[in-house]
Structure formats: structure tokens, C-alpha cells
C-alpha positions in Angstrom: 4.1 -23.4 -14.9 4.7 -20.3 -12.6 7.1 -17.8 -14.3 10.4 -16.3 -12.1 10.3 -12.7 -12.1 13.9 -11.9 -13.4 14.6 -8.0 -14.4 17.7 -7.8 -17.2 19.0 -3.8 -18.7 18.6 -0.5 -17.8 15.2 1.6 -16.6 15.2 5.0 -18.5 13.5 7.5 -17.1 13.5 10.7 -19.5 10.1 12.5 -19.1 7.8 12.2 -22.5 6.7 16.1 -23.4 4.8 14.4 -26.2 2.3 13.4 -23.7 1.4 16.5 -22.4 -0.1 17.6 -25.7 -3.4 18.8 -25.6 -4.9 15.5 -27.9 -3.6 13.0 -25.6 -5.3 15.1 -22.4 -8.6 15.4 -23.9 -8.7 12.0 -25.4 -8.4 10.8 -21.3 -10.1 13.5 -20.0 -12.9 11.9 -21.9 -12.7 8.5 -20.2 -15.0 7.9 -17.0 -13.8 5.9 -13.7 -18.1 4.6 -12.6 -17.7 4.8 -9.3 -15.5 4.5 -7.2 5.7 -15.5 -12.5 6.5 -12.6 -13.8 9.7 -12.5 -16.6 10.6 -9.2 -16.6 13.4 -8.4 -21.3 15.0 -4.5 -24.5 16.0 -1.4 -25.0 13.2 1.4 -26.1 14.6 4.7 -27.3 14.0 7.1 -24.8 13.1 10.5 -27.6 10.2 7.9 -29.3 7.1 8.8 -28.7 3.9 6.0 -27.7 3.1 5.7 -31.1 6.6 5.1 -32.6 7.9 2.8 -29.2 9.2 -0.5 -30.1 8.8 -3.9 -28.0 11.4 -6.2 -27.4 12.5 -9.0 -30.3 10.1 -11.9 -30.0 6.9 -12.6 -28.2 7.7 -11.2 -24.4 6.2 -7.8 -24.4 7.5 -5.1 -22.3 5.8 -2.2 -20.1 7.5 -0.1 -22.2 9.0 3.7 -20.1 7.7 6.8 -19.0 3.7 7.3 -18.0 3.3 4.3 -20.5 5.3 1.8 -18.7 3.9 3.1 -15.1 -0.1 3.1 -17.3 0.9 -0.7 -18.0 2.2 -1.4 -14.8 -0.6 0.1 -13.6 -2.9 -2.4 -15.7 -0.9 -5.6 -15.1 -1.8 -4.9 -11.0 -5.6 -4.4 -11.9 -5.8 -7.1 -14.1 -4.5 -9.5 -11.3 -6.9 -8.1 -8.7 -9.8 -8.4 -11.1 -9.3 -12.0 -12.0 -8.5 -13.0 -8.6 -11.8 -11.3 -7.4 -13.7 -12.7 -9.9 -12.3 -16.5 -9.0 -13.2 -15.6 -5.0 -17.1 -15.1 -6.1 -17.1 -18.1 -8.1 -16.2 -19.8 -4.8 -17.3 -21.8 -2.1 -15.9 -19.5 0.8 -17.7 -16.5 -0.7 -21.3 -18.3 -1.4 -21.1 -19.3 2.3 -19.3 -16.0 3.9 -20.8 -13.4 6.1 -23.6 -10.9 4.3 -20.9 -8.0 5.8 -18.0 -10.0 3.9 -19.8 -11.2 1.1 -20.8 -7.4 0.5 -17.6 -6.2 0.7 -15.8 -8.9 -1.5 -18.5 -8.4 -4.0 -18.0 -4.6 -4.1 -14.3 -5.2 -4.5 -14.9 -6.9 -7.7 -16.7 -4.3 -8.8 -14.4 -1.6 -8.5 -11.5 -3.8 -9.6 -13.4 -4.6 -13.1 -14.1 -0.9 -13.2 -10.3 0.0 -12.6 -9.0 -2.6 -15.1 -11.4 -2.0 -17.8 -10.3 1.7 -17.5 -6.7 1.4 -17.6 -7.7 -0.6 -20.8 -9.0 1.9 -21.9 -7.0 4.5 -20.7 -3.5 3.2 -22.7 -5.4 2.2 -25.9 -6.8 6.5 -26.0 -3.2 6.8 -26.4 -0.9 4.2 -27.9 -1.5 1.7 -30.3 -2.5 -2.0 -29.3 0.6 -3.4 -30.0 1.9 -1.0 -26.7 -1.1 -2.4 -24.9 -0.8 -4.9 -22.0 -2.0 -8.4 -23.4 -5.1 -9.6 -21.2 -2.8 -12.2 -18.5 -2.9 -15.4 -17.1 -2.9 -16.3 -14.2 -2.4 -19.5 -11.6 -4.5 -19.4 -8.2 -3.6 -22.7 -7.4 -2.6 -22.0 -4.3 -5.2 -20.3 -3.3 -7.7 -22.3 -1.4 -11.0 -20.1 -2.7 -13.2 -22.4 -0.3 -11.2 -21.4 2.8 -11.7 -18.0 4.2 -8.2 -17.8 6.2 -6.7 -18.3 2.9 -8.5 -16.1 0.4 -9.0 -13.2 3.0 -5.0 -13.3 3.4 -4.9 -13.2 0.3 -6.7 -10.2 -0.9 -5.4 -8.1 1.6 -2.1 -9.0 0.4 -3.3 -7.6 -3.0 -4.6 -4.7 -1.3 -1.6 -3.9 0.8 0.2 -4.0 -1.9 -2.2 -2.4 -4.2 -1.7 1.1 -2.5 2.3 0.4 -1.8 2.3 0.3 -5.9 0.3 3.5 -6.7 2.3 5.3 -3.6 5.6 4.4 -5.4 4.8 5.4 -9.0 3.3 8.7 -7.8 6.3 10.6 -8.1 7.5 9.0 -11.8 3.9 10.3 -13.7 4.6 13.2 -15.7 1.4 14.3 -16.8 -0.8 16.1 -14.0 -4.0 14.3 -15.2 -2.5 10.6 -14.8 -1.5 11.5 -11.3 -4.6 12.7 -10.1 -6.3 9.4 -11.4 -4.1 7.5 -9.5 -5.1 9.1 -6.6 -7.9 8.8 -6.8 -7.8 4.8 -7.1 -5.3 4.5 -4.6 -7.4 6.2 -2.6 -10.1 3.3 -3.5 -7.5 0.5 -3.1 -6.9 1.8 0.5 -10.3 1.8 1.7 -10.3 -1.9 0.3 -7.3 -2.9 2.5 -8.4 -1.1 5.5 -11.7 -2.8 5.3 -10.6 -6.3 5.1 -7.7 -5.8 7.9 -11.0 -4.8 9.9 -13.3 -7.9 9.7 -9.7 -10.5 9.4 -6.8 -9.3 11.6 -7.8 -9.4 15.0 -7.5 -5.7 17.1 -8.8 -2.4 16.2 -6.3 -0.9 14.5 -5.2 -3.6 12.1 -7.5 -1.2 9.8 -4.0 0.9 9.6 -1.5 -1.3 11.4 2.1 -0.4 12.1 3.0 -2.6 9.0 1.3 -0.6 6.4 1.5 3.1 8.4 5.0 4.3 9.6 5.3 6.6 12.5 4.7 10.0 10.3 0.9 8.6 9.6 1.6 7.8 5.7 0.6 5.0 3.8 3.6 3.1 2.7 5.4 3.3 -0.9 7.7 0.9 -3.2 9.0 1.2 -6.1 7.6 -0.6 -9.4 10.9 -2.6 -9.7 10.1 -3.7 -6.4 6.6 -4.5 -6.3 6.9 -6.7 -10.2 9.1 -8.6 -7.4 6.8 -9.5 -5.1 4.1 -10.3 -7.1 6.4 -12.0 -9.7 7.5 -14.4 -5.7 3.3 -15.3 -5.8 3.6 -16.7 -9.1 -0.1 -15.7 -9.8 0.9 -14.0 -13.1 1.7 -16.7 -15.3 2.3 -14.9 -18.7 6.0 -13.5 -19.3 6.7 -9.7 -19.9 8.7 -7.3 -18.9 9.5 -4.4 -17.4 13.1 -3.4 -18.6 12.6 0.6 -19.3 10.2 1.7 -16.1 11.3 5.3 -14.5 13.2 4.7 -11.6 13.3 8.5 -10.6 
């Protein structure tokens, strides 16, 4: 059954000084990126470091607050994208698609798997296992993987959403290293979106259409809470988790 997205509680936005320690920096700096539904409950006290943050009672995972929450937020999105493209490559549309579309989707799938595994490793480097978002279950029954329109329109939706998500979360990140890595990842997500728009949408300018690039030439940005609501409305994410403590400013 598809899960509706709900949000309860007040987000917390205190910066985490412990995240700026040399130990955490070196742990994450040693990680390499090779290549290039939801039920949202809890209160994690603001003054607790990652290793001491507590999950909400019950079996529902909370993304957490501060940089940990943003990392888990990004990890959820990358899990979704990796799972989707894995299904695409198992589908009849991809098997019979044009060579260029097959190549695009195969490369994008590879990138999304790398992103997913990067965030999994990054969070495990700075937080105990109970603070790492678990592997999520997905429901793609609303996507016809034998149909080009269904696959490519969903692909564009996910890539545009990913770009807007990273853009909207950037100024919520405290540690400069994380911000730099997020910037590298969002640039790849934007390349995915542009490539897919170019092969699917009509016209020669849709790779940077007015729906994703504003009049100042800037990409769309949306806050994590908005992104989670939008993703929840797709019904793709089945596993319930909460996002009550994500930073908002």
C-alpha cells in the first residue's frame, strides 16, 4: 500500500560544531565518488552530536537534524533514483530503445548507484548505524516500464526534483566539505535532467526550459520539506520515515 506523506513537529536548525572536527573531516575526506508514500514523526535535542542523537520512539526512522538530517535526506533521494533506473534497465522499453536513449539511461543508472553508495558510506563514517537511513522499499507500479513516455517523463520528474532538492538544501549545510560534494553531485543531476529533456521534450531549448531555469538564469530550488511532500505524492516510497527535525534556515 502506498503511504501518504505527513509531517509533525517543529524542525530544528541549530548548527553542529562537532561536525567541523578534524576527525569527521578526515573520515569523509577519505571517501571517493568514482565517476561522475513517506510518513514523516520526535524530537532530537539540538545539543546532541551525531553519535548521541536519539531516534523517535517506535519503529519509524527520523532523518535527524543538522547536517546529518540533510545527508539522510539526500540518501533517500539517491536510493529512489537508483532503484528507479535499475527497474528501467530491466524493462521492455530500455531493451528496445534507441542506442542514444539506452546509453543515457545506462550511464544515469550507474551515476545514481554511485551517489547512493557514496551517501551510505558518508553517513556511516560519521554516525552510528541506528542514525543511518535504512534501505527503503519502493512501489513503481504506477510506471509502465515498457512505455517510453512513462519511463522518460518519470525520469525527467525525478532528475528535476533532485536538482531542485540539492539547490534548496545547499545553504542549510554547515560543513564546507559536504557543501562542496553536494555541488559536485547536483551538477551531475543537472546534466542528467538536460540530457533527458533534450531527447524527450519538443523544441531545442527544453534542456533548460522556463519551468526549471528562472529569468535570472538560475535553477529552481526547493526546500527539503517541499521536496519530501512532492516525492511523497508520487507514492514511490513505501517505507515510512519522519523528517521533523530537518533544518529550515
